[in-house]
N, C-alpha and C positions, 0 to 999 in steps of 0.2 A: 503494499499498498502506499501511497506519496504520502511524504510528511512534510510540511510547510513552515516556514517562520513568516511571524509578522510582520506584513509590510508597513503598518501603520502604527503608532504609539499608542500607549496607555490612554483610557478616556481623559486623563487630565491635560491632556495634551495633544487630542486627538485634532487633526486638522476637517478646518472646515471647509467641506466640499466645495470648492467652486466650479458648480454644474451650469452648462450651456444648455443649450437646447437639447432637448432628448434624440433629437433627429443627429447629432453631433458627434454624440460619445457611446457606446454602451452602459447601463448602470451596472455595475460590478459591486457593490456596496451594500450588503443584503443585514436585514436586521428583524429579529423577531422578540417579542413582547410576549411574557406569559407567565406562569407561575410551575407548579411539580410537574403537571401532566405535560405542559411542556418541555421541560426539563429533560424529562424521563426519553420523550420522545429525540430529544437532541442527542443526548448521551445514548441510549440503548439502540438507539436506530441508526446512528453512526454517522449522521447527518453531516458532521462539519469532516469525513472523511470521504463519504459520498462525493463531495462538493469539489475536496485538494483530488480525487482522482476522476473527476471532470475536468477539472484543469487540465491536470498531467495530461488529458489524452485529448482536449482539444485547444491547449494553447491559448485559454483562457485563463483570467486574473478576477475571478468571483472570492469576495472578503466575505461571512459570516459572522456577524454578530447578534448577541442576546442577552438579553435582559430579565432578570427572575425576578422575584420576591425584593423589593429596596434592600433590604439586611445582606443578602447576598447580592445585587447589582449586578451590572455590565460584563459581560465576558469579552474577550479580546478572540481575532480569528483562531486563535491557536487552544481557543476552548480554557485560558487562562482565567481567573477572576482578576481583574482590576482591581479592585477595591473603590469602585469608585459606584455613583448610582445615579441616576437621573431623576430620583424622586418621587414616583410617581403619584399625583394626589390620595391620601389614604390608602395607599398600597393597592389602590379599589380596580381590578381589573373586570370587576363583573362587568356587565352591559351599561349599567349605570355610571358606574366608573368610567370606562370607558368613555360615556357623554361628557364629562367633564375636563378628563384626560383632552379630549379633541375639539370641545366646542366652547371650552373657556380659556382665556388666558392665564397660561401655567411654564413656568419654568422647563419641566418636563418635556412638553409640546414643541419648545423651543429648542433642546437639546436634540430629541430625535431628529425633528424636521432641519435644523445646522448638520449630523453626522451619518445621515444617513439618506440613502437612494429607494429602494424596495423596503417598504415597511410593511411588515406582517405582524398582524395581534391578535389574540385571543382571550374568550373566557374560557375559564375552568367546566367543572362536569357540574356545581352547583346551578349554574345558568338552565341548564336543562331541566331542572324544577320549576316551571312556568303554571301557576295554580288556575290561572281563570283565562277566560279569550281576552278581558280587557289589558292584563299584562303583558301578553303576546302581542295585543296590536300597539300598546304604547314602545316596546321593543323596536317594532319595526319604523314606527316614528323617529325615536333615539336613533336608527341607527341609519335613518333616512338626514337625516341633523348633521352627525356625524360626517357623513358623502358631500355633503353641501360645503363643507370645511374642505375635503378631501378635491372639491375642485377648483378653490383657489390655489392649489398646490399643479398645476398641471405637470410640471418638469419632474415631477416623483412617481410612484408608482407605490398606489396602497391596496396591500393583501388584505383581505378583510376573511378571517380563517371563523369556520362554524365551532361551538363548544360541544366537546367529547360528550356521550350518551350518558345516562347514570346504571348502575348497576340494577337489576332484575328486581331485588330486594330493597331497593331504595326510591322507586319511583312508582307512579302506576301509570295505566293504560291511557289516563287522560293527559296527562302532564308530558306523558313520552309522546303523544299524538302532535302536543302544541310544541315539544322540542324539534318534532322533524317539522312540523311547518313553519320555524323560525329559521332552522337552518335551508328549507328550501326558499326562503324569499331572499337572504341575502347570497344566494346564488341564481335569483331568479333576474331576467329580462326585465322586469318591474323595478327591481334596483339596480341593474348593473347599464342599462343601455343608455346608451350616450356620455357615459361617463369611462372614458375609454380608457383611464389609469388607475381603476377600481378593478381590481378584478378579487373573486372568490376561491377559496380554498376548502372543498366541500369535507373537512374530520369527520363530522358529524357523521356522514355516509360511508364514510370507510372502518366506522369501530361498530355502528351500531347493526343488529335484526334488522331484514326489509320491512317496509311497512306492509305486511302482508294478511293482517289484521289476529293473528298467532297473540298468545297470552302476554308473549315477550316482545311483541312488533317495536321497534324504534329503542330500544332496552341495549344495555353493552353486547354484544356476543359474546354466549357461554366460552366459547374458546378465550375470550381474550378477559376473562375474571381473573384479577388478581388472588381470591377465592369464591370459590361456590357457597361460603357457609357464613358470609357475612356481606355487609352493604360497603365494601371498599369499594369505590368506583373509579380507583387508577386505572389503568390499560395494564398490562401484566407485560412481559418480556416479548412474549409472542408476537402482541400488537405492535408494540412499539418498534421492534425489529422490519415487523411487514409494513408498517407508515411511514419508517421515517426515510427509505430511498423515495417513493412516493412522493412526501411533502418536499424532499431536498429535487427532486425533478419540477414540480410545479411548483416551486418559490424561484429556479432557475428559469424556469419559462414565465414566470409573471415579471422578469426582468426587463425581457424583450418586447413587451407588450407594447410600450406606446409607439413603437418603431419596427419593423420587421426588417425595415433597411437598413440600421445602425452596424449591422456586422454580427449581434453577438449569437454564438450561437448554441442552439436551444438543444435542452436533453432528446435525442434520439426515443420516442419509445419502440422499443426492439419486438419484434416480431419472435417470440420466446416458444420454444418446444423442449417437454423434458420428458423424458421416459428412466425407464431401468429395463436390465434382461440380464438372468433371468429372474423371475418373480412368482411366484415364493421362489425363494433362497435359500442355501445353509454351505459354509456361512457367510457369502462371496457375490456381490451382485454388482452390476458396473452400471453408473448413473450417465447418463447422457443427456444431455441438453445442448441446442443449435439456435444459435445469434442469427438474425437476417444484418446486423450491423457490430461493430464493436460496441463494448458495454461493459460497465462494470457489475460483475456478477458474484452473490450472494448466493452460494449451496450448500442446505443444511438439511438435519436428519431430527426430527421431533417426534415424541413418544405421544400418545394420546391424550395426556395432560397439559402440551403446549409443550412442554419442557427441550429444551435443544441437548439434545446426546453425543450429536457429533457436526463438525462442520467441513465439508468436503471440499469449499472452493470459494476462496476471497480474494477478488482481484481483477483487474480490466482483461478481457478476453475479444478476442479480434472475432470478424464474422465467419462462421462456418460452424462447424459440429467438434464438439468436445465430450471428454468421456472420464469418469473419475470412478474410479477402484474404491468400493468399500467391505469392509472385512464384518460388519456385523457389532464393531467394538466402538464404546464409547471416547467421550478426548482425553480419557485417561488409560484408555486400551484395553479397559475391563471387556470381555464379553458380554452382552445384552441378552437377554432370555429372547423364548420366542413370542412372536407377536406380532403387532402391525405398527408397524412404524408410515409415519411421512415425511416425503426428500421435497423439500419446499428450496426455488429457485426465485431469486429475485433480479431483475438486471434492466436497465432501462425503464424503472417505473413500469414494468410489468411483472407479474407473478402468476406462476404457476409451482400445480401441488400431485404429487406422486403417491399413492397409496402402495407401501411397500410391504409384503409377510414375509417375516424370519421365521424361518421352521428348523429350528435344531433337532 
């Protein structure tokens, strides 16, 4: 994996970016405002590593900064805490807090606008507890007010992220339905059409069960639950490893939103094909994947609880056919017991899974 050194100094001495028109230069300074769920996506989903590998493969120079709770503050493109904080008003990134951040004069807004070009922000999972339709409509209004502010900065891209869903033990069908409606609104033409510098990354849809009328519709997917027995709504490692590369690809795409003629290389959505043979196997199988374009690939094996038991590939691969042997052992070299395992490959924002049966 390509490792990089920071090109910009710590936040106390951040360069105030002198941005010309969007068509004059690509937008390379990426930023995300979040709390714990976002932190887990970035760290467990290897977001910085995916961006670094994309830079190495495409000759680009995207830098990714992020801001956690105020007491944690700003992290630089190497992922190191800078010791500086933007002092988000009341440390509040719920919808009402974001309204305050973007629609009222405050130092946090000034610093974010001065220091970053592509600005992503999200609420955490409590935002999916929407108790009434009136509350849901109020949020629509709040986000429209924020968008009116974004229109005043046409040289920047604002990435509005939908909130994560709640654990099935922490919500109910009506709240989950409203959470879906809220997420759908901020990705709709009603919200986005005519506002070229505003885009949506729909995190809710990536993490939630489909809106299919089932008892757990629009709630955190069972396989993404950190625990099946309590209501902790933080998505688990499997969720973050799945969403991380997808988020990195969508954020890089957002950098090219203003003008596709700027020369910004956007991530290819690779055509990914995954297979293994033999299947069932004892104890060795070959896991094969094919790419229609060069891509960073993460290939791993998981048990049915969602725990990763083996990592088979991690790096940039050229277009074509590739194969990796797996001997039925975990990352420590211990033989795994008979059972069903899932191979999962992620490449260029595409995800494929393959069910494999180990028979000893």
